[in-house]
Every structure is written in C-alpha cells, then in structure tokens.
gemmi code that builds the backbone of each chain (N, CA, C; Angstrom):
import gemmi

chains = {
    "A": [
        ("GLU", (98.486, -58.515, 58.350), (97.723, -58.008, 59.483), (96.861, -56.835, 59.051)),
        ("THR", (95.752, -56.652, 59.738), (94.866, -55.549, 59.418), (94.699, -54.659, 60.635)),
        ("GLY", (94.183, -53.436, 60.419), (93.866, -52.558, 61.528), (95.089, -51.896, 62.117)),
        ("VAL", (95.022, -51.651, 63.416), (96.067, -50.964, 64.153), (96.688, -51.943, 65.150)),
        ("THR", (97.994, -52.094, 65.063), (98.680, -53.005, 65.978), (99.616, -52.221, 66.885)),
        ("GLN", (99.798, -52.735, 68.099), (100.688, -52.106, 69.049), (101.579, -53.163, 69.687)),
        ("THR", (102.846, -52.808, 69.884), (103.774, -53.687, 70.591), (104.652, -52.859, 71.518)),
        ("PRO", (105.024, -53.411, 72.670), (104.513, -54.670, 73.217), (103.109, -54.499, 73.779)),
        ("ARG", (102.447, -55.565, 74.115), (101.130, -55.468, 74.739), (101.247, -55.168, 76.227)),
        ("HIS", (102.329, -55.636, 76.837), (102.576, -55.379, 78.257), (104.035, -54.976, 78.419)),
        ("LEU", (104.279, -54.029, 79.335), (105.638, -53.561, 79.575), (105.781, -53.163, 81.037)),
        ("VAL", (106.812, -53.719, 81.673), (107.151, -53.335, 83.044), (108.537, -52.726, 82.993)),
        ("MET", (108.693, -51.541, 83.529), (109.984, -50.873, 83.488), (110.275, -50.120, 84.777)),
        ("GLY", (111.552, -49.986, 85.062), (111.968, -49.195, 86.207), (112.035, -47.731, 85.824)),
        ("MET", (112.142, -46.884, 86.821), (112.115, -45.433, 86.578), (113.336, -44.946, 85.807)),
        ("THR", (114.405, -45.716, 85.802), (115.614, -45.264, 85.094), (115.742, -45.862, 83.696)),
        ("ASN", (114.808, -46.727, 83.334), (114.894, -47.392, 82.023), (114.506, -46.468, 80.884)),
        ("LYS", (114.909, -46.875, 79.677), (114.426, -46.246, 78.444), (113.784, -47.336, 77.601)),
        ("LYS", (112.570, -47.091, 77.176), (111.855, -48.054, 76.340), (111.068, -47.298, 75.274)),
        ("SER", (110.573, -48.054, 74.297), (109.750, -47.449, 73.253), (108.515, -48.290, 72.995)),
        ("LEU", (107.399, -47.615, 72.766), (106.174, -48.265, 72.332), (106.044, -48.067, 70.823)),
        ("LYS", (105.544, -49.098, 70.169), (105.408, -49.025, 68.716), (103.956, -49.203, 68.305)),
        ("CYS", (103.556, -48.443, 67.304), (102.216, -48.542, 66.736), (102.347, -48.599, 65.221)),
        ("GLU", (101.557, -49.447, 64.610), (101.559, -49.560, 63.153), (100.122, -49.662, 62.662)),
        ("GLN", (99.791, -48.892, 61.646), (98.437, -48.983, 61.087), (98.519, -49.422, 59.622)),
        ("HIS", (97.623, -50.335, 59.287), (97.599, -50.949, 57.958), (96.359, -50.492, 57.187)),
        ("LEU", (95.870, -49.289, 57.509), (94.609, -48.812, 56.951), (94.795, -47.696, 55.934)),
        ("GLY", (96.032, -47.268, 55.726), (96.272, -46.176, 54.788), (95.810, -44.821, 55.303)),
        ("HIS", (95.725, -44.680, 56.600), (95.258, -43.434, 57.196), (96.355, -42.363, 57.219)),
        ("ASN", (95.911, -41.103, 57.327), (96.856, -39.977, 57.309), (97.153, -39.400, 58.691)),
        ("ALA", (96.342, -39.727, 59.691), (96.525, -39.159, 61.024), (96.696, -40.273, 62.048)),
        ("MET", (97.570, -40.027, 63.032), (97.788, -40.997, 64.099), (97.855, -40.280, 65.440)),
        ("TYR", (97.478, -41.004, 66.494), (97.315, -40.395, 67.807), (97.876, -41.303, 68.902)),
        ("TRP", (98.333, -40.673, 69.971), (98.638, -41.381, 71.217), (97.685, -40.881, 72.296)),
        ("TYR", (97.065, -41.832, 73.029), (96.219, -41.530, 74.165), (96.732, -42.290, 75.388)),
        ("LYS", (96.448, -41.718, 76.564), (96.735, -42.392, 77.824), (95.411, -42.677, 78.524)),
        ("GLN", (95.243, -43.901, 79.010), (94.026, -44.255, 79.735), (94.392, -44.794, 81.115)),
        ("SER", (94.080, -44.016, 82.144), (94.321, -44.420, 83.536), (93.007, -44.862, 84.155)),
        ("ALA", (93.115, -45.653, 85.192), (91.918, -46.140, 85.875), (91.081, -44.963, 86.381)),
        ("LYS", (89.772, -45.069, 86.166), (88.816, -44.072, 86.668), (88.971, -42.700, 86.027)),
        ("LYS", (89.728, -42.600, 84.962), (89.894, -41.315, 84.269), (89.571, -41.497, 82.797)),
        ("PRO", (89.131, -40.429, 82.128), (88.865, -40.554, 80.691), (90.156, -40.640, 79.894)),
        ("LEU", (90.037, -41.118, 78.674), (91.190, -41.128, 77.780), (91.726, -39.707, 77.642)),
        ("GLU", (93.059, -39.588, 77.716), (93.682, -38.283, 77.586), (94.515, -38.262, 76.313)),
        ("LEU", (94.247, -37.299, 75.458), (95.031, -37.145, 74.243), (96.437, -36.672, 74.590)),
        ("MET", (97.436, -37.347, 74.024), (98.827, -36.952, 74.266), (99.418, -36.248, 73.030)),
        ("PHE", (99.365, -36.919, 71.898), (99.984, -36.385, 70.687), (99.112, -36.702, 69.471)),
        ("VAL", (99.173, -35.787, 68.498), (98.490, -35.977, 67.224), (99.489, -35.732, 66.110)),
        ("TYR", (99.510, -36.641, 65.134), (100.307, -36.455, 63.931), (99.380, -36.506, 62.722)),
        ("SER", (99.568, -35.564, 61.817), (98.825, -35.572, 60.573), (99.823, -35.461, 59.432)),
        ("LEU", (99.799, -36.431, 58.539), (100.765, -36.486, 57.433), (102.191, -36.361, 57.972)),
        ("GLU", (102.437, -37.094, 59.047), (103.763, -37.208, 59.672), (104.240, -35.955, 60.369)),
        ("GLU", (103.418, -34.914, 60.450), (103.797, -33.718, 61.186), (103.013, -33.633, 62.488)),
        ("ARG", (103.688, -33.271, 63.570), (102.999, -33.183, 64.855), (102.091, -31.963, 64.856)),
        ("VAL", (100.807, -32.208, 65.158), (99.817, -31.144, 65.145), (99.534, -30.642, 66.550)),
        ("GLU", (99.503, -31.551, 67.498), (99.065, -31.196, 68.841), (99.933, -31.887, 69.882)),
        ("ASN", (100.294, -31.166, 70.910), (100.993, -31.735, 72.051), (100.329, -31.140, 73.281)),
        ("ASN", (99.520, -31.926, 73.949), (98.735, -31.401, 75.060), (99.544, -31.303, 76.346)),
        ("SER", (100.608, -30.537, 76.300), (101.409, -30.294, 77.499), (101.844, -31.585, 78.174)),
        ("VAL", (102.303, -32.502, 77.380), (102.767, -33.782, 77.914), (104.200, -33.619, 78.418)),
        ("PRO", (104.534, -34.222, 79.562), (105.909, -34.102, 80.081), (106.940, -34.590, 79.066)),
        ("SER", (108.106, -33.992, 79.108), (109.142, -34.304, 78.118), (109.699, -35.715, 78.265)),
        ("ARG", (109.378, -36.404, 79.326), (109.823, -37.800, 79.457), (109.092, -38.715, 78.459)),
        ("PHE", (108.067, -38.174, 77.801), (107.397, -38.868, 76.704), (107.791, -38.175, 75.407)),
        ("SER", (108.350, -38.921, 74.469), (108.814, -38.322, 73.225), (108.258, -39.107, 72.040)),
        ("PRO", (107.388, -38.499, 71.217), (106.825, -39.225, 70.083), (107.724, -39.134, 68.862)),
        ("GLU", (107.513, -40.097, 67.963), (108.224, -40.088, 66.689), (107.320, -40.697, 65.641)),
        ("CYS", (107.227, -40.056, 64.496), (106.392, -40.551, 63.408), (107.227, -40.561, 62.136)),
        ("PRO", (107.948, -41.641, 61.858), (108.850, -41.682, 60.705), (108.133, -41.739, 59.356)),
        ("ASN", (106.912, -42.269, 59.339), (106.101, -42.294, 58.117), (104.638, -42.430, 58.522)),
        ("SER", (103.755, -42.386, 57.579), (102.320, -42.333, 57.904), (101.787, -43.634, 58.490)),
        ("SER", (102.564, -44.708, 58.444), (102.086, -45.994, 58.955), (102.614, -46.333, 60.337)),
        ("HIS", (103.640, -45.622, 60.781), (104.290, -45.982, 62.038), (104.343, -44.805, 63.011)),
        ("LEU", (104.153, -45.142, 64.270), (104.208, -44.140, 65.332), (104.881, -44.776, 66.536)),
        ("PHE", (105.803, -44.023, 67.144), (106.509, -44.519, 68.319), (106.279, -43.557, 69.483)),
        ("LEU", (106.386, -44.114, 70.682), (106.395, -43.292, 71.883), (107.603, -43.730, 72.705)),
        ("HIS", (108.602, -42.847, 72.762), (109.825, -43.146, 73.494), (109.655, -42.692, 74.947)),
        ("LEU", (110.058, -43.583, 75.844), (109.846, -43.351, 77.266), (111.189, -43.328, 77.997)),
        ("HIS", (111.381, -42.361, 78.875), (112.603, -42.357, 79.686), (112.355, -41.651, 81.000)),
        ("THR", (112.966, -42.189, 82.035), (112.828, -41.692, 83.413), (111.378, -41.442, 83.787)),
        ("LEU", (110.558, -42.469, 83.601), (109.139, -42.339, 83.933), (108.915, -42.432, 85.436)),
        ("GLN", (107.713, -42.037, 85.848), (107.300, -42.070, 87.239), (106.226, -43.146, 87.431)),
        ("PRO", (106.053, -43.647, 88.648), (105.008, -44.666, 88.861), (103.617, -44.198, 88.418)),
        ("GLU", (103.334, -42.904, 88.520), (102.012, -42.414, 88.108), (101.817, -42.437, 86.590)),
        ("ASP", (102.867, -42.754, 85.854), (102.747, -42.907, 84.405), (102.221, -44.290, 84.028)),
        ("SER", (102.081, -45.154, 84.993), (101.521, -46.487, 84.732), (100.086, -46.317, 84.221)),
        ("ALA", (99.803, -46.933, 83.080), (98.486, -46.758, 82.446), (98.425, -47.623, 81.197)),
        ("LEU", (97.295, -47.570, 80.530), (97.140, -48.193, 79.211), (97.392, -47.109, 78.161)),
        ("TYR", (98.340, -47.347, 77.283), (98.660, -46.369, 76.243), (98.087, -46.872, 74.926)),
        ("LEU", (97.215, -46.055, 74.362), (96.475, -46.434, 73.164), (96.920, -45.600, 71.975)),
        ("CYS", (97.079, -46.281, 70.877), (97.371, -45.630, 69.602), (96.103, -45.681, 68.754)),
        ("ALA", (95.874, -44.667, 67.958), (94.715, -44.648, 67.068), (95.111, -44.000, 65.744)),
        ("SER", (94.325, -44.268, 64.707), (94.542, -43.620, 63.423), (93.193, -43.244, 62.827)),
        ("SER", (93.219, -42.284, 61.902), (92.006, -41.908, 61.186), (92.374, -41.469, 59.772)),
        ("GLN", (91.399, -41.582, 58.882), (91.649, -41.231, 57.493), (92.026, -39.760, 57.356)),
        ("GLU", (91.213, -38.931, 57.956), (91.496, -37.508, 58.024), (91.436, -37.098, 59.482)),
        ("ARG", (91.702, -35.838, 59.773), (91.826, -35.429, 61.165), (90.505, -35.349, 61.918)),
        ("HIS", (89.384, -35.384, 61.257), (88.109, -35.223, 61.957), (87.151, -36.378, 61.708)),
        ("ASN", (87.706, -37.511, 61.356), (86.883, -38.695, 61.127), (86.953, -39.637, 62.316)),
        ("GLU", (86.199, -40.729, 62.204), (86.237, -41.726, 63.274), (87.644, -42.300, 63.400)),
        ("GLN", (87.984, -42.684, 64.622), (89.316, -43.182, 64.894), (89.286, -44.689, 65.144)),
        ("PHE", (90.335, -45.333, 64.695), (90.499, -46.765, 64.872), (91.628, -46.975, 65.883)),
        ("PHE", (91.318, -47.677, 66.945), (92.268, -47.854, 68.036), (92.968, -49.209, 67.971)),
        ("GLY", (94.204, -49.210, 68.451), (94.908, -50.454, 68.666), (94.519, -51.057, 70.005)),
        ("PRO", (95.050, -52.218, 70.350), (94.696, -52.894, 71.596), (95.333, -52.265, 72.830)),
        ("GLY", (96.344, -51.408, 72.616), (96.977, -50.746, 73.747), (98.189, -51.485, 74.283)),
        ("THR", (99.037, -50.740, 74.977), (100.166, -51.302, 75.727), (99.919, -50.998, 77.199)),
        ("ARG", (99.856, -52.057, 78.002), (99.684, -51.887, 79.452), (101.061, -51.655, 80.064)),
        ("LEU", (101.313, -50.428, 80.528), (102.620, -50.045, 81.059), (102.569, -49.971, 82.576)),
        ("THR", (103.550, -50.599, 83.203), (103.706, -50.518, 84.653), (105.096, -49.989, 84.946)),
        ("VAL", (105.158, -48.896, 85.708), (106.436, -48.292, 86.085), (106.676, -48.571, 87.563)),
        ("LEU", (107.786, -49.248, 87.845), (108.075, -49.622, 89.237), (108.964, -48.594, 89.911)),
    ],
    "B": [
        ("SER", (88.010, -25.220, 80.293), (88.227, -26.334, 79.383), (86.940, -27.142, 79.255)),
        ("GLN", (86.838, -27.840, 78.154), (85.641, -28.623, 77.884), (85.570, -29.832, 78.804)),
        ("LYS", (84.363, -30.096, 79.350), (84.158, -31.275, 80.186), (83.023, -32.095, 79.616)),
        ("ILE", (83.149, -33.397, 79.745), (82.104, -34.312, 79.296), (81.663, -35.159, 80.468)),
        ("GLU", (80.363, -35.238, 80.659), (79.812, -36.058, 81.734), (78.936, -37.136, 81.136)),
        ("GLN", (79.179, -38.361, 81.565), (78.353, -39.487, 81.139), (77.633, -40.040, 82.353)),
        ("ASN", (76.386, -40.495, 82.128), (75.543, -40.860, 83.257), (76.008, -42.128, 83.948)),
        ("SER", (76.125, -42.064, 85.230), (76.395, -43.157, 86.156), (77.543, -44.054, 85.703)),
        ("GLU", (78.218, -44.584, 86.668), (79.331, -45.467, 86.354), (78.850, -46.807, 85.822)),
        ("ALA", (77.710, -47.292, 86.282), (77.184, -48.568, 85.828), (75.685, -48.461, 85.598)),
        ("LEU", (75.230, -49.063, 84.529), (73.813, -49.047, 84.184), (73.361, -50.476, 83.936)),
        ("ASN", (72.409, -50.939, 84.732), (71.898, -52.302, 84.596), (70.563, -52.281, 83.864)),
        ("ILE", (70.466, -53.056, 82.788), (69.267, -53.107, 81.955), (68.900, -54.574, 81.714)),
        ("GLN", (67.618, -54.833, 81.730), (67.162, -56.202, 81.453), (67.209, -56.472, 79.961)),
        ("GLU", (67.597, -57.665, 79.614), (67.673, -58.081, 78.210), (66.355, -57.803, 77.495)),
        ("GLY", (66.453, -57.264, 76.285), (65.270, -56.981, 75.492), (64.780, -55.552, 75.622)),
        ("LYS", (65.179, -54.879, 76.705), (64.774, -53.490, 76.899), (65.706, -52.552, 76.133)),
        ("THR", (65.311, -51.278, 76.083), (66.159, -50.262, 75.456), (67.071, -49.631, 76.507)),
        ("ALA", (68.353, -49.611, 76.202), (69.323, -48.951, 77.077), (69.543, -47.540, 76.546)),
        ("THR", (69.510, -46.551, 77.433), (69.732, -45.164, 77.041), (70.877, -44.591, 77.869)),
        ("LEU", (71.906, -44.141, 77.177), (73.079, -43.562, 77.828), (73.137, -42.076, 77.501)),
        ("THR", (73.596, -41.289, 78.471), (73.602, -39.839, 78.330), (75.021, -39.296, 78.289)),
        ("CYS", (75.201, -38.285, 77.465), (76.474, -37.592, 77.382), (76.181, -36.092, 77.390)),
        ("ASN", (76.701, -35.394, 78.383), (76.520, -33.948, 78.476), (77.883, -33.258, 78.390)),
        ("TYR", (77.917, -32.125, 77.704), (79.162, -31.377, 77.612), (78.938, -29.941, 78.056)),
        ("THR", (80.002, -29.299, 78.450), (79.920, -27.898, 78.894), (80.491, -27.005, 77.796)),
        ("ASN", (80.395, -25.746, 77.991), (80.987, -24.750, 77.098), (80.453, -24.852, 75.665)),
        ("TYR", (81.295, -24.543, 74.713), (80.869, -24.400, 73.324), (80.610, -25.758, 72.667)),
        ("SER", (79.690, -25.747, 71.723), (79.273, -26.993, 71.080), (80.359, -27.517, 70.145)),
        ("PRO", (80.531, -28.827, 70.130), (81.517, -29.440, 69.238), (80.998, -29.504, 67.808)),
        ("ALA", (81.911, -29.726, 66.894), (81.535, -29.896, 65.495), (80.912, -31.276, 65.277)),
        ("TYR", (81.316, -32.229, 66.088), (80.789, -33.579, 65.953), (80.978, -34.327, 67.265)),
        ("LEU", (80.243, -35.382, 67.390), (80.260, -36.179, 68.606), (80.304, -37.645, 68.173)),
        ("GLN", (81.100, -38.433, 68.875), (81.262, -39.834, 68.520), (80.983, -40.722, 69.726)),
        ("TRP", (80.541, -41.922, 69.440), (80.353, -42.944, 70.475), (81.219, -44.151, 70.152)),
        ("TYR", (81.856, -44.659, 71.207), (82.726, -45.822, 71.086), (82.312, -46.870, 72.114)),
        ("ARG", (82.644, -48.111, 71.798), (82.450, -49.213, 72.743), (83.834, -49.724, 73.135)),
        ("GLN", (84.014, -49.983, 74.445), (85.286, -50.539, 74.893), (85.035, -51.745, 75.787)),
        ("ASP", (85.651, -52.850, 75.432), (85.598, -54.060, 76.242), (86.869, -54.142, 77.083)),
        ("PRO", (86.828, -54.871, 78.205), (87.998, -54.941, 79.100), (89.248, -55.414, 78.369)),
        ("GLY", (90.350, -54.697, 78.581), (91.627, -55.082, 77.991), (91.757, -54.797, 76.506)),
        ("ARG", (90.816, -54.042, 75.946), (90.855, -53.752, 74.507), (90.747, -52.259, 74.250)),
        ("GLY", (91.140, -51.854, 73.046), (90.977, -50.468, 72.662), (89.529, -50.170, 72.287)),
        ("PRO", (89.121, -48.910, 72.340), (87.759, -48.538, 71.950), (87.484, -48.867, 70.481)),
        ("VAL", (86.222, -49.164, 70.199), (85.773, -49.453, 68.842), (84.720, -48.429, 68.453)),
        ("PHE", (84.900, -47.786, 67.315), (83.987, -46.747, 66.853), (82.612, -47.334, 66.541)),
        ("LEU", (81.574, -46.588, 66.964), (80.196, -47.007, 66.698), (79.478, -46.021, 65.776)),
        ("LEU", (79.374, -44.780, 66.200), (78.603, -43.795, 65.441), (79.225, -42.416, 65.577)),
        ("LEU", (79.050, -41.608, 64.539), (79.451, -40.207, 64.551), (78.243, -39.376, 64.162)),
        ("ILE", (78.008, -38.281, 64.881), (76.922, -37.374, 64.537), (77.471, -35.957, 64.526)),
        ("ARG", (77.096, -35.190, 63.509), (77.634, -33.843, 63.352), (76.662, -32.821, 63.937)),
        ("GLU", (77.127, -31.609, 64.122), (76.351, -30.582, 64.817), (75.068, -30.213, 64.091)),
        ("ASN", (75.047, -30.423, 62.781), (73.845, -30.078, 62.013), (72.902, -31.278, 61.861)),
        ("GLU", (73.187, -32.370, 62.542), (72.337, -33.556, 62.488), (71.626, -33.751, 63.828)),
        ("LYS", (70.369, -34.151, 63.765), (69.597, -34.375, 64.983), (69.692, -35.814, 65.460)),
        ("GLU", (69.762, -36.730, 64.493), (69.672, -38.146, 64.828), (70.454, -38.982, 63.814)),
        ("LYS", (71.015, -40.081, 64.300), (71.721, -41.031, 63.433), (71.372, -42.431, 63.893)),
        ("ARG", (71.199, -43.334, 62.932), (70.857, -44.722, 63.277), (71.798, -45.697, 62.590)),
        ("LYS", (72.019, -46.808, 63.271), (72.791, -47.907, 62.697), (72.317, -49.184, 63.366)),
        ("GLU", (71.565, -49.955, 62.624), (71.010, -51.225, 63.128), (70.246, -50.957, 64.432)),
        ("ARG", (70.642, -51.528, 65.550), (69.911, -51.332, 66.812), (70.372, -50.085, 67.583)),
        ("LEU", (71.258, -49.330, 67.005), (71.812, -48.168, 67.682), (71.194, -46.873, 67.158)),
        ("LYS", (70.969, -45.918, 68.064), (70.498, -44.603, 67.664), (71.178, -43.557, 68.528)),
        ("VAL", (71.615, -42.492, 67.885), (72.246, -41.380, 68.596), (71.486, -40.107, 68.264)),
        ("THR", (71.267, -39.276, 69.286), (70.690, -37.949, 69.071), (71.670, -36.904, 69.567)),
        ("PHE", (71.529, -35.703, 69.021), (72.453, -34.613, 69.347), (71.619, -33.343, 69.502)),
        ("ASP", (71.580, -32.796, 70.709), (70.800, -31.593, 70.978), (71.764, -30.503, 71.444)),
        ("THR", (72.064, -29.562, 70.540), (73.041, -28.520, 70.861), (72.472, -27.492, 71.841)),
        ("THR", (71.149, -27.420, 71.943), (70.545, -26.502, 72.912), (70.734, -27.035, 74.330)),
        ("LEU", (70.473, -28.319, 74.499), (70.650, -28.967, 75.805), (72.103, -29.332, 76.062)),
        ("LYS", (72.942, -29.246, 75.024), (74.355, -29.679, 75.106), (74.402, -31.144, 75.545)),
        ("GLN", (73.656, -31.953, 74.811), (73.511, -33.342, 75.227), (73.380, -34.273, 74.028)),
        ("SER", (73.926, -35.472, 74.193), (73.706, -36.545, 73.233), (73.154, -37.750, 73.986)),
        ("LEU", (72.197, -38.409, 73.367), (71.664, -39.652, 73.920), (72.025, -40.801, 72.989)),
        ("PHE", (72.404, -41.923, 73.591), (72.788, -43.121, 72.839), (71.844, -44.236, 73.253)),
        ("HIS", (71.129, -44.794, 72.283), (70.140, -45.824, 72.572), (70.543, -47.146, 71.935)),
        ("ILE", (70.360, -48.218, 72.691), (70.500, -49.575, 72.154), (69.149, -50.249, 72.349)),
        ("THR", (68.472, -50.551, 71.253), (67.168, -51.203, 71.356), (67.345, -52.715, 71.360)),
        ("ALA", (66.346, -53.414, 71.909), (66.376, -54.882, 71.992), (67.732, -55.343, 72.514)),
        ("SER", (68.116, -54.820, 73.658), (69.456, -55.065, 74.193), (69.717, -56.544, 74.453)),
        ("GLN", (70.982, -56.927, 74.311), (71.414, -58.311, 74.490), (72.585, -58.347, 75.461)),
        ("PRO", (72.785, -59.464, 76.150), (73.947, -59.555, 77.060), (75.270, -59.219, 76.369)),
        ("ALA", (75.381, -59.522, 75.072), (76.605, -59.215, 74.323), (76.833, -57.715, 74.183)),
        ("ASP", (75.822, -56.910, 74.472), (75.984, -55.447, 74.422), (76.657, -54.913, 75.674)),
        ("SER", (76.849, -55.757, 76.667), (77.500, -55.340, 77.910), (78.932, -54.900, 77.624)),
        ("ALA", (79.251, -53.679, 78.005), (80.570, -53.093, 77.739), (80.575, -51.687, 78.338)),
        ("THR", (81.695, -50.995, 78.184), (81.753, -49.576, 78.546), (81.600, -48.754, 77.280)),
        ("TYR", (80.725, -47.765, 77.324), (80.452, -46.929, 76.166), (80.991, -45.522, 76.422)),
        ("LEU", (81.800, -45.065, 75.493), (82.485, -43.781, 75.625), (81.898, -42.759, 74.669)),
        ("CYS", (81.692, -41.582, 75.185), (81.274, -40.444, 74.379), (82.509, -39.576, 74.143)),
        ("ALA", (82.644, -39.032, 72.953), (83.798, -38.192, 72.643), (83.367, -37.052, 71.736)),
        ("ILE", (83.963, -35.892, 71.940), (83.616, -34.743, 71.107), (84.850, -34.248, 70.373)),
        ("GLY", (84.610, -33.619, 69.223), (85.699, -33.095, 68.439), (85.311, -31.777, 67.788)),
        ("TYR", (86.340, -31.030, 67.382), (86.141, -29.719, 66.795), (86.864, -29.642, 65.467)),
        ("SER", (86.269, -28.988, 64.495), (86.906, -28.801, 63.199), (87.839, -27.597, 63.262)),
        ("GLY", (88.663, -27.491, 62.231), (89.530, -26.324, 62.160), (90.799, -26.492, 62.967)),
        ("GLY", (91.379, -25.410, 63.366), (92.653, -25.454, 64.064), (92.524, -25.898, 65.492)),
        ("GLY", (93.622, -26.104, 66.137), (93.610, -26.536, 67.521), (93.628, -28.042, 67.639)),
        ("ALA", (93.145, -28.531, 68.752), (93.209, -29.967, 69.044), (92.413, -30.756, 68.010)),
        ("ASP", (93.058, -31.738, 67.461), (92.379, -32.587, 66.501), (92.028, -33.932, 67.067)),
        ("GLY", (92.583, -34.257, 68.211), (92.180, -35.491, 68.859), (90.835, -35.277, 69.524)),
        ("LEU", (90.286, -36.360, 70.034), (88.987, -36.320, 70.666), (89.123, -36.075, 72.167)),
        ("THR", (88.094, -35.433, 72.747), (87.969, -35.302, 74.192), (86.930, -36.303, 74.652)),
        ("PHE", (87.340, -37.216, 75.509), (86.479, -38.316, 75.926), (85.852, -38.095, 77.285)),
        ("GLY", (84.682, -38.704, 77.489), (84.108, -38.834, 78.814), (84.682, -40.081, 79.484)),
        ("LYS", (84.318, -40.266, 80.769), (84.838, -41.418, 81.504), (84.187, -42.718, 81.057)),
        ("GLY", (83.021, -42.616, 80.437), (82.341, -43.813, 79.976), (81.253, -44.284, 80.918)),
        ("THR", (80.307, -45.001, 80.364), (79.250, -45.643, 81.156), (79.374, -47.142, 80.991)),
        ("HIS", (79.448, -47.845, 82.123), (79.541, -49.308, 82.081), (78.122, -49.872, 82.005)),
        ("LEU", (77.797, -50.477, 80.900), (76.461, -51.018, 80.669), (76.454, -52.525, 80.895)),
        ("ILE", (75.507, -52.984, 81.698), (75.360, -54.417, 81.963), (73.961, -54.827, 81.549)),
        ("ILE", (73.888, -55.747, 80.595), (72.598, -56.276, 80.143), (72.402, -57.630, 80.813)),
        ("GLN", (71.380, -57.705, 81.632), (71.152, -58.933, 82.396), (70.147, -59.826, 81.695)),
        ("PRO", (70.488, -61.135, 81.567), (69.572, -62.056, 80.882), (68.320, -62.315, 81.708)),
    ],
}
model = gemmi.Model(1)
for chain_id, residues in chains.items():
    chain = gemmi.Chain(chain_id)
    for i, (resn, *xyz) in enumerate(residues, 1):
        res = gemmi.Residue()
        res.name, res.seqid = resn, gemmi.SeqId(i, " ")
        for name, pos in zip(("N", "CA", "C"), xyz):
            atom = gemmi.Atom()
            atom.name, atom.element = name, gemmi.Element(name[0])
            atom.pos, atom.b_iso = gemmi.Position(*pos), 0.0
            res.add_atom(atom)
        chain.add_residue(res)
    model.add_chain(chain)
structure = gemmi.Structure()
structure.add_model(model)
structure.setup_entities()
C-alpha cells in the first residue's frame, strides 16, 4: 500500500464505548497529525507528532488520547465520547514539520 | 487567534473560464500558505505551497499569489473543467516553535458547469 491509510473508514459507537482509530503512513515521513472535520466548520488540528514526540495539543478534551508508537503509526484512542464528537477524523503526515501534508481518507465517526 | 476567510460557500464558473478563489487571513502573516483540494468523502489533497517571500507560484493550470500587505492569497484555475469541481481549502502555517499543524479555512465549493 502507498500513502496514508486509516482504519476503520466508518465507526459508530455509544457514549460508553472505548475504541481506537488507526493511521499508517508508508511515505517515510517524520511528522504525523490528527485533524477533526465537522460539517460547516474548518479542519481543526488536534495533535501533532514529530519524530514520535508530541509537539502540539490544541486543548483537546482528555476523552481523546493519541499514541504514536513509531514514525509510521498513529492512533487516536476514544472513550466516553459525546454526540458532538461525531465528525470526520483525518490523519496526515509530512516529511518535515513545515512541508505539505498528505492526508488519509478519514474515519467517519458517529457517536450515539 | 488567527482567522482565515475564503470567498463564498459556492462558486459557479462556466467551463473554459478562469476560476479565482480568495483566501484572507487576519493578524500576523504566516510563513507559508497552502492550497488543498477536497472531494466528498475523501481527505484533502495538496496542490500548492507558497512562502512569505514569494509573490506567485504556478503548476500547470494552477496559479497562486500571496500578498502579505493585503493579507490575501488568490488561487486561479485557468481553462477550468468540470473535473475541477471540488472544495478548495486554504491553509496557513508558521515556522519555528508553537503550532506546527496547519490552520484551515472553511473552503470554497467550486462548481464548473459544462
């Protein structure tokens, strides 16, 4: 596979569930990102990892927990989410921290 | 906080004409500005990057300008085709410390009519 892949593509979960989103990049990039995209709103940066270290956390609620075990993989662990967390969650990677970003197809999350 | 405004939610252009999309930002100028294309149900795809010391960038039928005085970038698609119909996102970034992710606008939905 090439590029940035995300699994699952669709996820429906209850507010008490625990789930994880997975992102994998096959581009040899050093930086990875999580974004949230809600209807009628711009993409919102959630987390940035550079060389597996978290660089930025834009005041994201603690019910979202990122994990970056190596430079190719990024996870977003979800627990006790709210219905307003329903959105498209996009993963991206870049060679360095200020270059163009390559996005995955996203995970469409619905919280009931 | 930095805000990005992109012109109109939908822009209708006749095939063959030039489509011009606007991106305006407030506050301090970014180190670079990027344009992405997003199709329904897909992640954004990178198109062009222009840095603060550059006035213009071209790639095939695409052209981007960056005016730090006006705090504005213009994105042009010449000889537009129906396949160019998509949402186009403007994003800004800053070098150095602090946020390394991009700050995006809401996007402009471009429709090229045959």
